[in-house]
C-alpha positions as CSV (number, residue, x, y, z in Angstrom):
1,X,41.4,96.8,161.3
2,X,44.3,98.2,163.4
3,X,46.8,96.2,161.4
4,X,45.4,97.6,158.1
5,X,45.6,101.2,159.5
6,X,49.2,100.7,160.6
7,X,50.2,99.2,157.2
8,X,48.4,102.1,155.4
9,X,50.2,104.7,157.6
10,X,53.6,103.0,156.9
11,X,52.9,103.0,153.2
12,X,52.1,106.7,153.2
13,X,55.2,107.5,155.2
14,X,57.4,105.5,152.8
15,X,55.8,107.3,149.8
16,X,56.5,110.7,151.5
17,X,60.1,109.7,152.2
18,X,60.7,108.5,148.6
19,X,59.0,111.6,147.2
20,X,61.1,113.9,149.4
21,X,64.3,112.2,148.4
22,X,63.4,112.4,144.7
23,X,62.8,116.2,145.0
24,X,66.1,116.8,146.8
25,X,67.9,114.8,144.1
26,X,66.1,116.7,141.3
27,X,67.3,120.1,142.7
28,X,70.9,118.9,142.4
29,X,70.7,116.9,139.2
30,X,72.3,117.7,135.9
31,X,69.8,119.1,133.5
32,X,69.8,119.5,129.7
33,X,68.2,122.8,128.7
34,X,68.5,122.6,124.9
35,X,69.8,120.2,122.3
36,X,69.5,121.0,118.6
37,X,71.1,120.6,115.1
38,X,70.7,122.8,112.0
39,X,71.9,122.1,108.5
40,X,73.6,124.5,106.2
41,X,73.7,122.4,103.0
42,X,76.1,121.5,101.6
43,X,78.9,122.8,103.8
44,X,78.1,122.1,107.5
45,X,75.8,120.8,110.2
46,X,75.7,122.9,113.4
47,X,75.1,121.2,116.8
48,X,74.1,123.2,119.9
49,X,73.8,122.2,123.6
50,X,72.9,124.1,126.8
51,X,73.0,122.4,130.2
52,X,73.2,123.3,133.9
53,X,73.9,121.8,137.3
54,X,74.5,122.9,140.9
55,X,78.2,122.2,140.4
56,X,80.6,122.7,137.5
57,X,79.9,120.8,134.3
58,X,83.2,119.2,133.5
59,X,82.8,116.9,130.4
60,X,80.7,117.2,127.3
61,X,80.8,114.8,124.3
62,X,78.9,114.7,121.1
63,X,78.3,111.3,119.5
64,X,76.9,110.8,116.0
65,X,76.4,108.1,113.4
66,X,75.7,108.5,109.7
67,X,73.0,106.3,108.1
68,X,74.7,104.5,105.3
69,X,75.6,101.1,104.1
70,X,78.7,99.9,106.1
71,X,80.4,96.8,107.4
72,X,80.1,97.7,111.1
73,X,78.4,100.3,113.2
74,X,80.6,103.3,113.4
75,X,80.1,106.0,116.0
76,X,82.0,109.2,116.0
77,X,82.6,110.8,119.5
78,X,83.7,114.4,119.7
79,X,85.2,115.9,122.9
80,X,83.9,119.4,123.3
81,X,86.3,122.1,124.6
82,X,84.7,124.5,127.1
83,X,85.3,126.3,130.4
84,X,83.8,124.3,133.3
85,X,80.8,126.1,134.9
86,X,77.4,125.3,136.5
87,X,75.7,126.5,133.3
88,X,77.3,126.0,129.9
89,X,76.3,126.5,126.3
90,X,78.4,124.9,123.6
91,X,78.4,124.5,119.8
92,X,80.2,122.2,117.4
93,X,80.2,122.2,113.6
94,X,80.5,119.1,111.4
95,X,82.5,120.6,108.5
96,X,81.7,118.6,105.3
97,X,84.9,119.8,103.6
98,X,86.8,117.4,106.0
99,X,85.4,114.2,104.4
100,X,83.9,115.2,101.1
101,X,80.3,116.0,102.2
102,X,77.0,114.2,102.3
103,X,74.4,113.8,99.6
104,X,71.0,115.5,99.9
105,X,68.5,113.7,102.1
106,X,71.2,112.0,104.2
107,X,70.2,111.0,107.7
108,X,72.3,111.3,110.9
109,X,71.6,110.3,114.5
110,X,73.2,112.2,117.4
111,X,73.2,112.4,121.1
112,X,75.2,114.2,123.9
113,X,77.0,112.8,126.9
114,X,77.3,115.3,129.8
115,X,79.0,114.9,133.2
116,X,79.4,117.3,136.2
117,X,81.9,117.5,139.1
118,X,79.7,115.4,141.4
119,X,79.8,112.5,138.9
120,X,76.2,113.0,137.7
121,X,75.9,111.9,134.0
122,X,73.2,112.5,131.4
123,X,72.9,111.0,128.0
124,X,70.3,112.6,125.7
125,X,68.0,110.4,123.6
126,X,69.2,109.8,120.0
127,X,67.8,112.4,117.7
128,X,67.5,112.1,113.9
129,X,68.5,115.0,111.7
130,X,68.2,115.1,107.9
131,X,70.7,116.9,105.8
132,X,68.4,118.4,103.2
133,X,69.2,120.8,100.3
134,X,66.6,123.4,101.5
135,X,67.7,125.9,98.8
136,X,65.0,124.4,96.5
137,X,61.3,123.5,96.9
138,X,61.4,119.8,96.2
139,X,58.6,117.6,94.9
140,X,58.7,113.8,95.0
141,X,57.4,110.9,93.0
142,X,57.7,107.3,94.2
143,X,57.3,104.0,92.4
144,X,58.5,100.8,94.0
145,X,62.0,101.3,95.5
146,X,62.7,104.5,93.6
147,X,61.8,108.0,94.6
148,X,62.6,110.9,92.3
149,X,62.9,114.4,93.8
150,X,62.8,117.4,91.5
151,X,62.0,121.1,91.8
152,X,61.7,122.4,88.2
153,X,59.4,121.1,85.5
154,X,55.9,119.5,85.4
155,X,55.1,116.1,87.0
156,X,55.3,114.6,83.5
157,X,59.0,115.5,83.5
158,X,59.5,113.3,86.6
159,X,57.3,110.6,85.3
160,X,59.4,110.2,82.1
161,X,62.5,109.9,84.3
162,X,60.7,107.4,86.5
163,X,59.9,105.2,83.4
164,X,63.6,105.2,82.5
165,X,64.6,104.3,86.1
166,X,62.2,101.3,86.2
167,X,63.2,100.1,82.7
168,X,66.9,100.3,83.8
169,X,66.3,98.2,86.9
170,X,64.4,95.7,84.8
171,X,67.2,95.6,82.2
172,X,69.9,95.2,84.9
173,X,68.0,92.3,86.5
174,X,67.4,90.6,83.1
175,X,71.0,91.0,81.8
176,X,73.1,90.7,85.0
177,X,70.8,89.6,87.8
178,X,71.7,92.7,89.8
179,X,68.9,94.1,91.9
180,X,68.8,97.0,94.4
181,X,69.3,96.1,98.1
182,X,67.9,99.4,99.4
183,X,65.5,102.2,98.6
184,X,66.9,104.6,95.9
185,X,66.5,108.4,96.0
186,X,67.3,110.4,92.8
187,X,67.7,114.1,93.2
188,X,67.2,116.0,89.9
189,X,68.9,119.4,89.8
190,X,67.7,121.7,87.1
191,X,71.2,122.3,85.7
192,X,74.8,121.3,85.9
193,X,75.5,124.5,87.8
194,X,72.8,123.7,90.4
195,X,74.3,120.2,90.8
196,X,77.8,121.5,91.2
197,X,76.5,123.9,93.9
198,X,75.4,120.9,96.0
199,X,78.9,119.3,96.1
200,X,82.0,120.0,98.2
201,X,84.6,118.9,95.7
202,X,82.9,119.3,92.3
203,X,84.5,118.8,88.9
204,X,83.3,121.3,86.3
205,X,82.4,118.4,83.9
206,X,80.4,116.4,86.5
207,X,77.0,115.4,85.1
208,X,75.9,113.0,87.8
209,X,77.0,111.4,91.0
210,X,76.1,108.1,92.6
211,X,76.5,108.0,96.3
212,X,76.4,104.2,96.5
213,X,76.5,103.7,100.2
214,X,73.6,106.2,100.7
215,X,71.4,104.8,98.0
216,X,71.3,108.3,96.5
217,X,71.9,109.7,93.0
218,X,72.2,113.4,92.2
219,X,72.0,114.5,88.5
220,X,71.8,117.9,86.7
221,X,69.0,117.5,84.1
222,X,67.3,120.5,82.5
223,X,63.8,120.1,81.1
224,X,65.2,120.8,77.7
225,X,67.8,118.0,77.8
226,X,65.6,115.1,78.7
227,X,67.2,112.6,76.3
228,X,70.6,113.0,77.9
229,X,69.0,112.9,81.3
230,X,67.5,109.5,80.7
231,X,70.9,108.0,79.7
232,X,72.5,109.6,82.8
233,X,69.9,108.1,85.1
234,X,70.4,104.7,83.6
235,X,74.2,105.0,83.9
236,X,74.1,106.2,87.6
237,X,71.5,103.6,88.6
238,X,73.7,100.8,87.3
239,X,76.6,102.2,89.2
240,X,74.5,102.3,92.4
241,X,72.9,98.9,92.1
242,X,76.1,97.1,91.1
243,X,78.2,98.8,93.8
244,X,75.6,97.9,96.5
245,X,75.5,94.3,95.2
246,X,79.2,93.8,95.2
247,X,80.1,95.8,98.3
248,X,82.9,94.2,100.4
249,X,85.7,95.4,102.6
250,X,88.5,93.8,100.4
251,X,88.3,95.4,97.0
252,X,86.4,97.1,94.2
253,X,85.3,96.0,90.8
254,X,87.7,96.5,87.8
255,X,86.9,99.8,86.2
256,X,86.1,98.2,82.8
257,X,83.3,96.1,84.5
258,X,81.9,98.9,86.6
259,X,81.8,101.4,83.7
260,X,80.8,98.7,81.1
261,X,77.8,97.7,83.1
262,X,76.7,101.3,83.5
263,X,77.0,102.0,79.8
264,X,75.3,98.7,79.0
265,X,72.4,99.8,81.2
266,X,72.0,102.9,79.0
267,X,71.4,100.9,75.9
268,X,73.3,101.1,72.6
269,X,76.3,103.4,72.8
270,X,76.4,106.7,71.0
271,X,78.2,107.2,67.7
272,X,81.2,108.9,69.3
273,X,81.9,105.6,71.2
274,X,81.3,103.2,68.3
275,X,83.3,105.3,65.9
276,X,86.3,105.5,68.3
277,X,86.2,101.8,68.9
278,X,86.0,101.1,65.2
279,X,89.0,103.3,64.6
280,X,91.0,101.5,67.3
281,X,90.3,98.1,65.9
282,X,91.3,99.2,62.4
283,X,94.5,100.9,63.6
284,X,95.4,98.1,66.1
285,X,95.7,100.3,69.1
286,X,93.0,98.8,71.5
287,X,93.7,99.3,75.2
288,X,94.3,96.0,77.0
289,X,91.7,94.6,79.5
290,X,94.4,94.7,82.2
291,X,95.0,98.4,81.7
292,X,91.2,99.1,81.7
293,X,91.0,97.6,85.2
294,X,92.6,100.9,86.5
295,X,91.1,104.4,86.4
296,X,90.7,105.8,82.9
297,X,92.8,108.5,81.3
298,X,91.9,112.1,81.7
299,X,92.5,112.7,78.0
300,X,89.1,112.8,76.3
301,X,90.1,110.7,73.2
302,X,91.5,107.9,75.4
303,X,88.6,108.1,77.8
304,X,86.1,107.7,75.0
305,X,87.9,104.6,73.8
306,X,88.1,103.3,77.4
307,X,84.3,103.6,77.9
308,X,83.6,102.1,74.4
309,X,85.8,99.1,75.1
310,X,84.2,98.6,78.5
311,X,80.8,98.5,77.0
312,X,82.0,96.0,74.4
313,X,83.6,93.8,77.1
314,X,80.4,93.6,79.0
315,X,78.4,93.0,75.9
316,X,80.8,90.1,75.0
317,X,80.5,88.4,78.4
318,X,76.7,88.7,78.4
319,X,76.3,87.7,74.8
320,X,78.7,84.7,74.8
321,X,78.1,83.4,78.4
322,X,74.7,84.7,79.5
323,X,73.2,86.4,82.5
324,X,73.8,83.5,85.0
325,X,77.6,83.8,84.6
326,X,77.5,87.6,85.0
327,X,75.5,87.3,88.2
328,X,77.9,84.7,89.4
329,X,80.8,87.0,88.6
330,X,79.2,89.9,90.6
331,X,78.6,87.6,93.5
332,X,82.2,86.4,93.4
333,X,83.4,89.9,93.6
334,X,81.1,90.5,96.6
335,X,83.1,87.7,98.3
336,X,86.3,89.8,97.9
337,X,87.9,87.9,95.0
338,X,90.7,89.6,93.0
339,X,90.2,90.5,89.4
340,X,91.9,87.5,87.9
341,X,90.7,85.1,90.5
342,X,87.0,86.0,89.9
343,X,87.3,85.6,86.2
344,X,89.1,82.3,86.5
345,X,86.5,80.9,88.9
346,X,83.5,81.9,86.8
347,X,84.7,81.8,83.2
348,X,87.9,79.8,83.3
349,X,90.2,82.6,82.1
350,X,92.0,85.6,83.6
351,X,92.1,89.2,82.3
352,X,94.7,88.3,79.7
353,X,92.6,85.4,78.5
354,X,89.6,87.7,78.4
355,X,91.7,90.2,76.4
356,X,92.5,87.6,73.7
357,X,88.9,86.3,73.4
358,X,87.4,89.7,73.4
359,X,89.8,91.1,70.8
360,X,88.7,88.3,68.4
361,X,85.1,89.1,69.1
362,X,85.4,92.9,68.6
363,X,87.6,92.5,65.5
364,X,84.9,90.3,63.8
365,X,82.4,93.1,64.6
366,X,84.4,96.1,63.4
367,X,86.9,94.9,60.9
368,X,85.2,92.8,58.2
369,X,87.2,91.7,55.2
370,X,88.4,94.6,53.1
371,X,87.9,97.2,55.9
372,X,90.5,100.0,55.9
373,X,90.2,103.2,57.9
374,X,87.5,104.3,60.3
375,X,86.4,107.9,60.4
376,X,87.9,109.9,63.3
377,X,85.9,110.1,66.6
378,X,84.4,113.4,67.5
379,X,86.1,115.3,70.4
380,X,84.6,115.7,73.8
381,X,82.8,113.4,76.2
382,X,80.6,114.0,79.2
383,X,81.9,111.9,82.0
384,X,79.8,110.8,84.9
385,X,81.1,110.2,88.4
386,X,80.3,107.3,90.8
387,X,81.2,108.1,94.4
388,X,81.0,105.6,97.2
389,X,81.0,106.8,100.8
């Protein structure tokens, strides 16, 4: 009984000692008073920290990671400039203009590292912040891996766009074997002006943007221009899915394949494209496949022909060699192969060989016996933009 009493007394004393030590340490410990982040879409993300200690706080760092598809985990660490003091309050702004901005709905994780003159250190828990375009009251519709966000129009408007999105994914899978690797979010702005207002470096002709590493698409579609909107969604979805499928650290797709697959996903090309291609065949001024591997011309007439030829090239490869070969080509590019090397491996010819075979194919289509001159192509084209961050 005496032994039990002694042991109990020792345990209580030990508890009091430990508790007393803890309270003393707590009075001198570094303490985080506030940590927050607020978005000002699309231009900036504001971070705020307040901390105190019984000695000067001497070092503050902000760490953050952006949630996107990448080859390795990248953490940005910002050294905050401030005057050492026992109580400090600091702010830091992530200026989107420095790297082109983030799409709506982007996610970012951040945390602070704080140290005082006594060597006490604190790391705050990782906090998630979403970079939302809060200028509009968004509604959402989800089916499978696709979520459509919109703020103007009835739900039937979003449902029609969703039907197009699902049909596009089915067509891509059937014709190329390409399938999305991640969830897809499509933000429908009510006009081109609203879309441009969501971007850091907009072009006045931009109709849609595919942020391929974020799985996000932003398009300006008015309720009165649904037909164009459906084609734009198909085009941008193809860019996003194909880019995700072929993403590698060594190189990109040739532009003719990237744009050709996007146009092929839309369905049959419009008359401005077929007419311009017809004209080029008759006049003998087709652009070479090798030239089409680089960015297209800014001149609208040449750009229209470049898009038309790209569609025709993809059509030729799928029609003549089938879906399995196209899937193999995309997987070969994912491994980092060069343009000629990938074509040689899959089809047995390089871009020059493809150029010869395709010219024969397209000439048979557009220049039957006795054909003379094609009608001139209409001026103007509405380009779309695929951006990969």
